[in-house]
BAFI-3210 file (N, C-alpha, C; in Angstrom, 3 decimals, decimal comma, padded with zeros to 6 digits):
// residues 73
n [1|2|3|4|5|6|7|8|9|10|11|12|13|14|15|16|17|18|19|20|21|22|23|24|25|26|27|28|29|30|31|32|33|34|35|36|37|38|39|40|41|42|43|44|45|46|47|48|49|50|51|52|53|54|55|56|57|58|59|60|61|62|63|64|65|66|67|68|69|70|71|72|73]
n.u [-125,083|-124,306|-121,918|-120,313|-117,645|-116,874|-115,012|-111,290|-111,083|-113,956|-117,097|-120,026|-122,746|-125,160|-127,295|-129,172|-131,548|-133,193|-135,310|-137,699|-137,689|-136,826|-133,671|-130,955|-127,534|-124,581|-121,511|-118,052|-116,801|-117,494|-117,975|-116,976|-117,249|-114,343|-113,158|-109,705|-108,145|-105,751|-104,177|-106,233|-107,764|-110,367|-111,525|-112,398|-112,752|-112,771|-115,364|-116,048|-118,629|-121,870|-124,791|-127,740|-130,668|-133,216|-136,565|-135,772|-133,719|-130,079|-128,152|-125,011|-122,273|-119,411|-116,036|-113,534|-111,222|-108,019|-106,689|-104,069|-101,406|-100,186|-097,344|-096,389|-094,189]
n.v [-137,571|-140,754|-143,604|-146,765|-148,434|-151,084|-153,160|-152,868|-151,224|-150,346|-148,774|-148,179|-145,987|-143,884|-141,334|-138,066|-136,800|-134,427|-135,390|-137,507|-139,586|-143,101|-144,885|-146,603|-146,570|-147,597|-146,786|-145,604|-143,309|-141,242|-138,122|-137,577|-135,584|-135,471|-136,008|-135,552|-136,634|-136,795|-134,647|-132,521|-131,649|-130,820|-132,443|-133,331|-136,533|-139,367|-142,127|-145,433|-147,752|-148,515|-146,777|-146,043|-144,685|-143,570|-142,417|-139,661|-140,366|-141,377|-144,136|-145,507|-147,623|-148,881|-147,813|-145,224|-143,693|-142,337|-140,771|-141,239|-140,034|-141,010|-141,631|-142,009|-142,143]
n.w [024,914|024,862|025,489|024,714|025,091|023,107|022,127|021,542|019,502|018,807|019,277|020,598|020,499|021,675|020,640|021,109|018,684|016,342|014,909|012,849|011,125|009,870|009,434|007,761|007,910|006,295|006,712|005,729|005,790|007,298|008,909|012,341|015,372|017,702|021,030|022,151|025,035|025,877|024,492|024,672|023,032|020,367|017,553|013,808|012,950|010,507|010,663|010,694|009,994|011,255|011,035|012,941|012,120|014,267|015,190|016,975|018,176|017,286|016,894|016,662|015,719|015,399|014,641|014,985|012,982|012,151|009,230|007,031|005,152|002,427|000,567|-002,799|-004,345]
ca.u [-124,590|-123,957|-120,861|-119,849|-116,274|-117,073|-113,636|-110,536|-111,600|-115,400|-117,810|-121,440|-122,995|-126,682|-127,406|-130,674|-131,567|-134,455|-135,743|-138,727|-137,359|-136,074|-132,885|-129,919|-126,470|-123,421|-120,756|-116,804|-115,825|-118,532|-116,816|-117,551|-116,284|-113,913|-112,107|-108,266|-107,958|-104,264|-104,040|-107,477|-108,306|-111,620|-111,019|-113,111|-112,256|-113,666|-116,100|-116,491|-119,403|-123,082|-125,773|-129,249|-131,607|-134,585|-137,346|-135,454|-132,375|-129,057|-127,367|-123,966|-121,745|-118,173|-114,797|-113,118|-109,581|-107,013|-106,338|-102,590|-101,030|-099,263|-096,421|-096,397|-093,127]
ca.v [-139,016|-141,968|-144,341|-147,720|-149,077|-152,725|-153,771|-152,091|-150,144|-150,403|-147,925|-148,018|-144,570|-143,326|-139,744|-137,517|-135,994|-133,980|-136,065|-138,433|-140,564|-144,153|-145,133|-147,610|-146,280|-148,477|-145,728|-145,926|-142,064|-140,022|-137,291|-137,242|-134,832|-136,462|-135,331|-136,252|-136,613|-136,404|-133,321|-131,804|-130,926|-131,796|-132,567|-134,237|-137,670|-140,085|-142,868|-146,484|-148,517|-148,637|-145,602|-146,332|-143,331|-143,931|-141,062|-139,227|-141,340|-142,045|-145,310|-145,921|-148,833|-148,851|-147,124|-143,992|-143,660|-141,067|-140,870|-141,116|-139,504|-141,879|-141,058|-143,327|-141,848]
ca.w [024,230|025,790|024,795|025,309|024,636|022,971|021,852|021,706|018,569|018,337|020,302|020,583|021,024|021,433|020,703|020,677|017,470|016,082|013,661|013,083|010,286|010,116|008,279|008,189|007,131|006,277|006,447|005,649|006,069|007,734|009,928|013,727|016,282|018,788|022,183|022,633|026,415|026,128|023,974|025,032|021,581|019,608|015,850|013,185|012,247|010,062|011,257|009,804|010,689|010,988|011,821|012,739|012,919|014,619|015,803|018,391|018,576|016,718|017,230|015,884|016,007|014,691|014,904|014,353|012,638|011,549|007,922|007,036|004,136|001,774|-000,600|-003,645|-005,349]
c.u [-123,859|-123,194|-120,475|-118,625|-116,673|-115,738|-112,771|-110,511|-112,858|-115,959|-119,049|-121,871|-124,435|-126,690|-128,717|-130,602|-133,050|-134,897|-136,791|-138,496|-136,549|-135,150|-131,766|-128,909|-125,246|-122,171|-119,129|-116,148|-116,567|-117,706|-117,849|-116,538|-115,904|-113,017|-110,973|-108,000|-106,492|-103,928|-105,207|-107,985|-109,572|-111,211|-112,131|-112,396|-113,451|-114,172|-116,210|-117,426|-120,771|-123,955|-126,833|-129,830|-132,835|-135,253|-136,616|-134,128|-131,472|-128,110|-126,377|-123,023|-120,623|-116,871|-114,271|-111,689|-109,039|-106,506|-104,769|-102,140|-099,990|-098,437|-096,114|-095,160|-092,072]
c.v [-139,611|-142,929|-145,310|-148,376|-150,817|-153,695|-152,687|-150,926|-149,859|-149,755|-147,992|-146,969|-144,418|-141,967|-139,445|-136,754|-135,527|-134,290|-137,225|-139,721|-141,873|-144,508|-145,928|-147,174|-147,173|-147,542|-146,110|-144,333|-141,049|-139,418|-137,233|-136,284|-136,000|-135,625|-136,203|-135,850|-136,270|-135,092|-132,008|-130,971|-131,647|-131,384|-133,611|-135,325|-138,566|-141,652|-144,167|-147,530|-148,332|-147,637|-146,291|-145,034|-143,669|-142,393|-140,782|-139,481|-141,399|-143,088|-145,513|-147,042|-148,938|-148,462|-146,150|-144,123|-142,792|-141,674|-140,314|-140,750|-140,523|-141,265|-141,879|-142,702|-142,974]
c.w [025,399|025,128|025,593|024,666|024,261|022,793|022,257|020,684|018,185|019,329|019,720|021,237|020,740|021,414|020,502|019,575|017,300|014,801|013,821|011,945|010,716|008,914|008,774|007,113|007,228|005,774|006,551|006,197|006,560|009,055|011,219|014,668|017,347|019,722|022,265|023,776|026,697|025,679|024,263|023,812|020,971|018,267|015,384|012,519|011,698|010,924|010,209|010,585|010,347|011,762|011,526|013,267|013,238|015,176|017,005|018,639|017,322|017,558|016,226|016,556|015,032|015,118|014,309|014,143|012,181|010,030|007,746|005,298|003,753|000,668|-001,425|-004,657|-005,422]
res [x|x|x|x|x|x|x|x|x|x|x|x|x|x|x|x|x|x|x|x|x|x|x|x|x|x|x|x|x|x|x|x|x|x|x|x|x|x|x|x|x|x|x|x|x|x|x|x|x|x|x|x|x|x|x|x|x|x|x|x|x|x|x|x|x|x|x|x|x|x|x|x|x]
***
């Protein structure tokens, strides 16, 4: 996987995949694996952005965010 930080929150990544189809997705909660350099933990977080599936490549552009619990009492 190759990734570039485009701005403070947005990231562009290119990954290899075992597929030959073409697809464009606009997602707001797709799960992705992340690595926290501070705690050295791997966890799944939601991704919001655009996913382009090309033959043998996946290109993503967007940001990863943490879900927060909201207490509406």
